[in-house]
N, C-alpha and C positions, 0 to 999 in steps of 0.2 A: 504494500500499499504506499502511496506517495505521501511524504510528510514535508510540510514547509521547511524552509531553511531555518536553522536554529539562529537565535539572536544572542549576540554577546555584547553588552553595552560598551561603547567606545565613544569618546568625546574629542572632537577637533575644536580647538580654541585659538582664535587670533583676532586682533583688533577689537577685543571685548565681545566678539561674536562666538556663540557656541553652537556646534553643529553635532547632532546625534548621528553615529554611523554604526548600527547594530550589526552590519555584515562586513565590517572591516577585516574580520578574520579570513575572508576569502582570499586574501593575498598570500596565505600560506601554501605556496606552490608545492605541488608533489605530496601534500599531507593527505591522510586518508579522509578526513572530513570533506576536503575540497573535492577530491576525486569522486567521492560518494555522492556529493551534491550534483556535480556536473553530470555524472552518469545517470543519476536519478531523473534529471531534467531531460536528457536525451531520450530515456525510456518513455517518459511522459509525452514528449513531442512525437515520437514514432507512434505511440498509442493514438494520439489525437489525429494523426494523419492516416491511420490505417484505412479509413473509408475511402481514401484516394491514393491508396498504394499503387493500384493498377494505373491510375492515371499518371502518377509521378514517373513510374517506369516508362509509360508510353511518351510522356514529354521528353525524357532523356533519349529514347529511341529516335523520336522525330527530330530532336535538336541535333543529335549526332548525325542523322541522315542528310542534314544540311551542309555538313562538312565534307568536301571532297578529300577523302583519305589519302589518296596518292597525289600529292600536290607539290609545287616548288616555287621558289621565289625567282624574280628576275635576276640574272646574273650581274654582278658588279665588277668592273675591271679596276685591278689594283696591282701596280708594279709587276706587270707581266702575267697576272693570273686572273681568271674569271672566277669570283666566289658566288656561291649560291647555296641554299639550303633546301632540302626536300623532306617530305613526309612519306613513309611507306604505309600501305594498307594495315590498319589495325593497331599501329604504333602510337604511343602517347606523345613522343618527343621527336624533334627534328634530327636529320643527319645532315651535318655541314660538310660541303665538298668544295673542290676547286678543279680547274682545268687550266693547263699551261698554254698560253699563247692564243689558242682559239678554242671555240666551243666544240670543235670536232676532236679535240685531243682526249685521251683517256681520263676518266673520272678518278680523282683521289679523294678518299674520305679523310677529312681533317679531324673530325669529331662526331662521334655518334653518341647523342644524349642517352639514347635508349640503353646502351651498354653501361654508361656511367650510372644510370638510375637504377640499374637492376639490384634488387634485394633491399632497396630503400623505400619506406612508405611514402616519402616526400623527396623531391628533386628539384632544384633550380640551378640552371647555368647562369651565373652573373656575366660580368664582361669577359670577352674573349678576344685577345688582341694579337696579331702576328707582329713579329719583329720587322723592321724596315726592309731587310733583305728577304722577307717571307720564308725564312727557314724555320723559325720557332714559334710556337703558339703557346701563349700564356692564357690560362683560363681559370676562373673561379667557380667553385661549386658549393652549394648549401644542401645538406641532406636532413635538416631538421625543420626548417621554416623560420628560423629566427634572424635571417639575414646576417649570419656569421659564416664566413667562407673560408675555404682552403684554396690556395692557389697552386696549380700544377703547370708544368712546362712539358711541352711535347715537341719533339724534333720531326718536323714534317718531311724531311728528306728520307729519314729511316723509319718513321712511324712509331718510334719508341718514345715512351714517356720517361723523362729524366728523373733521377732520384731527387733533384731539388724540389722542395715542398715548403710552402709557407702557410702556417695553420692560424686559424681564428682571426682573420682580418676582414676588411671590406671587400667588395667586389671591384673596387676602383683601382686600376693599374694602368701603366704607360710605359713604353719602351724608349730608351735613348737611342741615338743614331748609331751607336757602336754595336748594336744588335746583340749585346750581352748584358747590359745593365737595365734592371727593371726597377721602377719606382712604384709604390703602392701606398694606400692609406690604411691605417690601422685605427680601430675604434676603442673608446673607453670600455673596459669590460662590463661595467655597471650600466652606464648611461647609453652605451652604443653610438655616442658621438664620435665621428671621424675627427681625431684630434692630432694625429701624428702622421708624418710622411717619412717612409723608409726608402733606402736604396739597397739593392741586392744585386750582386754580380754572379751572373750564371756560372755554375761549375767551379767557382773559387774556393769553396769550402768555408768561406768566411761567414759570419753572422751578418745578417741585415744590420745596416747602419742607419740610426735615427738621424735624419737631417733637419727636421723641423717639428716642434711641438707647439700647438696653440693653447695658451694658458687661459684665454677668455672663454669660459664655458658657453657663451652664447653663439660662438662662431663654430662652423664646421669646415673641414678641409676637403679638397678634391685635386686630382691630378690628371693631366691629359697631354697628349702630344699634338702638335699642330699638323695640318694637312701635308705639308712638304717634309715633316719630320725635322724641321730646322730648329724648333724650340720645344721646351717642356714649359707647360703653364701650371702654376699651383693657384687654386682658388681658395680664398679665405672669406667666408661669406656667412652673413646672418640676414634675417629679414630687415631690409632697408640700408644695408652696408655691404660694400664689397671691397676686397683687396686682391690684387693679382700679382704674382711674382713670376719671373721669367729666368729660364736657364738655356744656354746654348746646348742644344741636344747633342752636339758633337763633343762637348765637354762635361760628361756627367758628374765629374767630380769638382766642377768649377763653382763659382759663386753665383747665387741666385741674387737678382736684383728686383727691387719693388718697382712695378710700373707706375702706380699711384697709391699711396697710403690710404688706408681705410678712413672714411669720414662718415658721421652720422647723416643719414638720408641720402647717401650717394651710392646708387647701384650701377655697376658697369661690367662689361665682359670684353675680352680681347680676342681678336681673330688676326691670325697672320695672313697678310696680304701680299707677301713676297718682298715688295719693296717699302712696305709700310705696315704699321698695326692699325686695324680699324677697331673702333671702340663704339659699342652700343651702350649709350649712358643716358641716365636721367638727370645729369647735371644741367640745371637751369632749363629742364625739359621734362615736364611731369609725365608725358607719354613716350618719352625716349626719343632720341635723335642719333644719327650716325656721324661720327667724327673720325679723323685719322690722324696719326702722328708718325714721325720718323722712327725707324727701328731703334735709334739711340735716344729718343725723347726722355727728358727727366722732368718735365714740368707741364702743367695744363696749358700753359701759354703757347706751347708747341702744337696743340691740338687745333686741327682745322675742320670746320664743319663740312660735311658731305651731303647729309640729308637733315633738313631742319625739322624743328618740332611742329607738330599739328595737334591742336586740342581735339580734333575729331578722328585722329589716326593714331592707333596704339601700335608701336613697333615691338614686335615679340621676339624676332630672331634674324640673325644675319649669317650668310655664308658667302665666302669670297673665293673666286677663281682667277685664273690669269687674265682673263679679258671681261669678266662680268661679275656681278654680285646678285645674290638672291635675298630679297627682304621679305620676311614674314610679317604681315600686318594683320590688323583687325579693325574693321570700321562697321558701325552700326550693328555689332554683334556677330559679324560674319568673318571668317578668315579669308585672307587674300595673299597672293604672291606677286611680287613686283620684280621685274628683271631690270637691272640697271648697268649700262655700260661703264667700263672703267676708263675709257678714252676721255679726252678733255670735254668732248661734247656732252658726255654723260646722258645720252639718250635713255629713257625708261618707259616701260609699259607695264600695264597691269594685265594679268591673265584672267580671262572671263569664263564663268561657269554658269550653267543653266538652272540649277534647282533653287527654289526659295530659301531653303535652309540646307547647308551642306558643310563638309569639313575638307580642307585641303592642306597638305603638308609637304615640304620639300624634303628630298633625301639629301643627306650630306654626302655627296660622292667623293671618294677618296683622291680621284684624279684631278689635280690641281689645273691640269691643261684642258680639262673637259669643255667642249664647245656646246653642250646642252644642259638643260636643267631637268632632272627627273623629279616627279611629284606623284603623290597619291591623292586621288580624289574620290570622295564617297559622300553618301547622304543616307537618311533613314530608308530611303527606298532604292538606293543605288549602291551595290556592292563595291568594295574597293577596286579601283582601276589605276594601274600604274601607266604613266605617260612620260615619254621623253619629248621635250621641245627644244629644237635648235634655236639658240638665242639670235643668231643673225637672220637666218631664212624664215623664222617663225613657224616652221613645219612642225606639227605635232603629231607624234606617232604612239598609237596605243600599244603598249607592251604586253599588258595582261589584265584581264578582268577576272576577279576571284569567282570561280565557278561555284554557285550555290544550288545543288540539286533541287528541283522542285520549285524554285522560286520564279515568279513572273511579276516583274515590276509593275505591269499594267493594271494589276488588281489592286494596287494600294495608292494612297494619296499622302503626300508629304505637304504639310502646312505650317505656316508661321503666324501666330497671333500674338497680341500684346495685352497684358493685364495692367491695371492702373494701381500702383502701390498707394499706402495710406498717405505718403507725403507727396504724391503726384507723380513719382517717377514711373516711367513705362517699362514694364518687365517683359522681355521677349520669351515665347514659349515655341517649341518645336513639336510637331505632332505627326504621328503615322497612324493611319487607320484604312480599313478596306473601303474602297470606293462605294458610294451609295449609302454611306452611313446615314441614318436617320437622326436628326436633332430632336430627339423625343424625351431627352432627360433620363433615359434608362439605360444608356450605354455604361458598361464598366470601364473604368479609367484607371490606369496605373501612372501616377505622377512621380517622377524621378527628379531628385535634387541633389545638390553638393554644396557650392557656394562659399569656399574658403581657399586660403593660401593664393588667391588670384589665379586659381586654376579654372579654365573654361570647361563647362559641361559641353562636350563636343557632340555634333551632329553626325557621328560616324554610324556605319551600317551595323546593326545588331540582329543577326539572323535568329538568335534565340527568341527575341521579342515576338517574332512571327507566330510563335506557339500561343501567344496571348492574342494578337491581333487577328489571327485566323479563327478565334473563338469569340470575336465581336468586341474585343477590348480596343480602347484608344490608348496608345502609349505616348506620354508627353514628357518633355524635358523642360523643366523650369530654370531659366538662366538668371537665377537670383543674384543680388549683389553679394560681394565676397569673392566671386569669380573676376575675370577680366574681360568678359564678352564685350562690354561697352567702353573699354578703356581703363586706364589706371584708377580713375576716380571710382569706377564701378567696384574695384577692389577695396579702395579706401573706405567707401560707404558701407562696407560689409565686414569690417573687422574692428577690433579693439572697442572703443566706446560707441561704435555704430553697428556692433555685431547683431543687435535685435533686428536691424533691417533684413538681414537674410531670412529670418524666421517669418516676419510680417510679409515680406515679398512672396514667400512661398504660399502663405494663406490667401494672398490676393490672387495668386495663380489659380489656386483651387476654386475661389469664389468665381473667377471668371469662366472657368469650365462649367461651373454650375449655371451661371448667368446666360451662357451661350447655349444652354440646353444640350451640352454634351452628356451630362451625367446629373447625379443628385448625390448627397452625402451617403445614401444607402448603397451606392455602387462606386464610391470613390476610395481608391487606395493609393498609398504612397510608399516610396522606397528610397533608401539612401544608405551609404556605407562610409564607415570611418567618420571623417568630419561631416559627411553626409548623414551619418547615424546620429551625430549631435543635432543636426537639423531635424531628424525625425523626432527625437526625444523632446526637443524644445516646442516643436509645433504640437505634439500630443498634449503637452501641458497647457499650451495657449488655447488651442482649439480642438479638443477631442471630439466635439460634435461634428467636425467637417468630414470625418473619415470613417470608412467601415473596417478597413484593414491596414496594417503597417508592417512593412518589412525592413528591419534595421540590421544591417550587416557590419560586423566588427565595430559597434557604435562607440564614439568617444562621448561618454555621458556623465562621468564623474569629474567634472571640470576642475572644480576647485581643489579637490584631494590630490588629483594628479599634478596640477600646476603648483602646488605647494610642496611637492616631494621632488627634490633636485636629483635623486638617484634614479628616477624613472627615465628611460629613453625619451628623448625629444624635449623634455620639460624646458631646460634653460633656453633652447633655441626658439621656443614657441611664445615667449613673453611678448614679442612684437606682433603676434597674431591675435592672441586672445586677451593679453594683459598680464600684468605681474601682481599676483594676489598678495604679494608681501606689502603692497601699497594699498592702504584701506579704500581709497576711492575706487581703484581698479578692482579690488576683491568684491566690493558691494555690487558694482556693475555686473560682474560675472556671476555673482550669486543669484541674480534675478532670472537668469536663463539656464543655469546649470541643470540638466534634466534630472539627475539624481537627487539634487537638493530641493527641486520643486515638485516632486511626486506628492500627490495629495489624495484625500478621500474623494473619488470622482469616477464617473463611468467613462472608461477608456476604450478605444477600438479594439478589435482583435489584433494581436501583436505576435509576430515571429522574429525572433532575435537569433542571429548566428554570429559565432565567434571561432577563433582559433587558439588552441591552448599555448602555442609557442608564439603568438603574436608579439612582435617587438615594437609595434607601433602603438596599438591600444591593448593594453594588458587584458587578459581574459577576465579578470576579476571585475572590471568596470561593467560590461553587460551582465555578468553573473549577479553582481550586487544590485544593479538596477532592476532586473527581473524579480529578485527577491523582494525588493521594496515595493514595486508595483503590485506584486501578489499580495502583500500584506495590506495595502491601503485602498486598493481599487474597488469600487462598489458594484461592478457589473459582473455578469456571468460569461463575459466574452472570452475567447481563447487568449492565453498568454503563454508562450512557448519559447523555450531556449534550446538551441542545439549547437553543441560544441565539437568541432572538428579536433579530436585529440591528437592528430598526427600533422597538424598544419599550422601556418602562421597567418599573417595579415591578409595575405592574397588567397587564402583558402587552399583547397586541394590543388596539387601540381598536376600537370599533364592536360593536353587539350580535351580529353574526354571526361576525366575524373571531375574537372572543374564544373562540367555541365550537371553533375549530379546535384550539387547544392542548388543551382538555378532551377532545377526540376522540382526540388522540394519546396522552394520559395514560390514558384508559380503554381504548383499543386495547391499550396495554402490559399492564395487569392482566388483561385478557380473554385475551391471548395466553398469559399465564403459566398461566391456568386451561384452556388448550387449547380455548377458544371462539373460533371463527373467523367466526362470522356473527351 
């Protein structure tokens, strides 16, 4: 018989404020009471979903059937080799390959993830980088799900994996130009913050050498090599501030120089343009601008503007080639690609696309001399399509469309509508539904949201969503503030002391769908994960009456307790996102929306919460505690379910098929609430 979670009194006290936390004991990882609780909740969930067990299995089968199992990527040319990845029928993971010189040459397998994954309940390949001479492959793997990796080195000329092995580090690595020196980032063992950069010489027998340690716990480190392997770049970043350091890649034991020291409210990144460095910067440019500086530059006075600031245009990314640049932009909520000549005339043009809501992203090609831009275009009704477009001739060539068995785009409609927020802001939404949908107020709707970190909720193709849409659902994306869909201000208006806007924007989107007769609260469901799970929890407390069902995946819901614990991964680096609760004013603002702290005696919607036991981003105990408190206080008889993947982390189960099983469970849950059983 299922028993509620036991209560152990615990008080948090700061700023004269006392918070009762009777489920604080759930932090006792690997303890018998914790595992008993999680397994008991899993059993309860499986029992509740038993009536739709066959539907859940059927959803998995049909979602898997939309994946072309024997598939491959478009080859990429790099230093004399064509690199690509392919999937074999029935296998979870890709096989990485290359061909020398031409595509007609014999295939050589560089890495088979299926072999590496064998015998592990979880597997993830992190970064995999070939040395500049293409002989060695350094790759990082995680077999737990906590984003702690081991680095291995493979000799691609012999196929042998070398005895060199670096354990317990991040997946971030980069080669020097000598083809034997590897740089990588190591994380703090408790907080998992990348705070050290090491240098390792292949086959030397020497221990890795620490070359830099970041003492400020709010900054994280990264390492990368430039396109021409001329420089190594070290990034030192936190929210709102950046610093980059540069090393001649041909002198791996040389001295690093600071490109420009860190400053509050100055974010920038550096790209090697061959004869100059190009800088994407928000210095005196809220939506960013592009500048360039000599390779020997030592001061901002040497920076020259290349692309000016626009209040209507948000510059998101920059890639530089010998004769052109590719600028990733966002305007009026939509992604754009702009090609710009590097000649003095600096001609530029914007690539055009047909859908009302779509996603486009440029590939960063390794060939500096490339004469074309490669990009991926997709929408809610258009599977990912890879194009090459010649910069000079403007000839666009379709290289690949992802094959989706059984999919017919003509059956669906892709729409963009706008909701009016409480303060008058216009919030975009992207929708997909079957053509001929009646606006009768009775359509089931799944409204998805995220709205944090300045990350956009992209309009990419989601084949799994068709399992809902084909059963009469409308699937909607709410592009709420806290993302960057509408520019940098969109982010600023949805974080720190403006975070409540994310939640009220979402409720405005829900109300718009009701007002337009797409649905009613009896058929409206919402879904979000991680920081999107915070969105779910906050909206549940604000407007539980608006929704029939909620799916909260790996939800960040215990905001104050987590942000007051500097030993937890991500905490110190998050102060500029949520606030610093050590400051009373910021603490009190966060307290008004923290989902765990605002659970009350009320009727809540039906809720399914999923989490991963090894999650390094949102610790398992946050959703576990939240469910326990909801079960204690809620006054309704609706479903409240918690399912923990005991062998997974923040991203859930690994593998292209295993991950579908969690989605099938989540979709079976909302279909069951709608009375749809097949």
